[in-house]
N, C-alpha and C positions, 0 to 999 in steps of 0.2 A: 105268554103267561104274564099277568100283571101282579105287582105287589106295591105296597106303599111303605115309605120310610120318611119320617119327619114331615108329613103333610104333602109329600111329593109322590106321585105314582110313577113307577118304573115299569116298562114293558120289555119282556124278553121275547123276541120273535119266535124262538124255538129253544128247546132244551133237549139234547139227544140222550136217550136212555137206552142202554143195551141190556136185555134180559134174556136169560136162557132158562128153559124148563127141562128138567131131566126127562128123558124119553120114557122111562118107566112110570113117571108121575102124570103124564098127559091125560090119560083116561080119567083118573081120579079127580084131577083139578077141573077139567072141563065138565065132568058130571056134577061136581059140587058147586062150581062157580059160573058155569057157562063159558062159551067161547070168548066172552068179554072179560075174562078174569084179569087181564092186564089193566083195564080201566079201573077196576076196583083196587087191585093190589099196588099198581104203580102210578097211574095218572093222578088219582085222588090223593095218594100219599105225597106225591111230588108237589102238588099245589099247596098242600098244608105245610110241607117242609120249606118251600120257597117263601111262603107267607111269614112263617116264624123267623126265618133268616132275615128277611127284609125289615121286620119290625125291631130286630135287635142290632141292626147296623145302620150307619149313616150312608147317605148318598155317596160321599167320597170313598168310603170303605168298599161299597159294592162296585162302583165303576172304576176306581183307580187302585186302591190298596190291594184288594183281594183278587181282582181279575185282570190286572194290567198285563 
């Protein structure tokens, strides 16, 4: 996943996200959003969130201060 900060593009090789869907909600969720619901609900939201985070922080904050 890529993001930019201060004119520099940073690449995160992977971001691990763990999600659980309640057993009783599986049919309803798959019916309404298809089996690809995670792409819509999680993947696209994560890309947007990472993009916002990177634009609000410096390279030093991202690589050193926040994730050291």
